[in-house]
C-alpha positions as CSV (number, residue, x, y, z in Angstrom):
1,M,13.9,-22.0,12.3
2,G,15.7,-19.7,9.7
3,T,13.6,-21.1,6.8
4,I,10.3,-20.5,8.7
5,G,11.3,-17.0,9.5
6,M,12.2,-16.3,5.8
7,V,8.8,-17.7,4.7
8,F,6.9,-15.5,7.2
9,G,9.1,-12.5,6.2
10,L,8.3,-13.0,2.5
11,A,4.6,-13.5,3.2
12,G,4.6,-10.3,5.3
13,L,6.4,-8.4,2.5
14,A,3.8,-9.6,-0.1
15,F,1.0,-8.6,2.2
16,A,2.5,-5.2,2.7
17,F,2.8,-4.6,-1.1
18,I,-0.8,-5.7,-1.7
19,A,-2.1,-3.6,1.2
20,N,-0.1,-0.6,-0.1
21,S,-1.4,-0.9,-3.6
22,R,-5.0,-1.2,-2.4
23,L,-4.6,1.9,-0.2
24,N,-3.2,3.8,-3.2
25,K,-6.3,2.8,-5.3
26,L,-8.6,3.9,-2.5
27,E,-6.8,7.3,-2.2
28,D,-7.1,7.8,-5.9
29,K,-10.8,7.0,-5.9
30,L,-11.5,9.3,-2.9
31,K,-9.6,12.1,-4.7
32,E,-11.7,11.4,-7.9
33,L,-14.9,11.7,-5.9
34,D,-13.7,15.0,-4.3
35,I,-13.8,13.5,-0.8
36,L,-10.0,14.2,-0.4
37,D,-8.1,17.2,-1.5
38,K,-6.2,16.8,-4.8
39,E,-3.0,17.7,-2.9
40,F,-3.5,15.1,-0.2
41,G,-0.5,12.8,0.2
42,N,1.5,14.1,-2.8
43,K,4.5,12.2,-1.5
44,E,6.2,9.6,-3.6
45,R,4.5,6.2,-3.7
46,I,6.4,3.0,-3.1
47,I,4.6,1.1,-5.9
């Protein structure tokens, strides 16, 4: 059962990184189109 848990854990981690990068791209595009303020979410990004 340990191997299956590790596989699902790694798959979840990969999914999280992909989802985070897509959200960052969306945020940048919305800022570019002046839908979001330029200061919106000026925290450090993970990726």
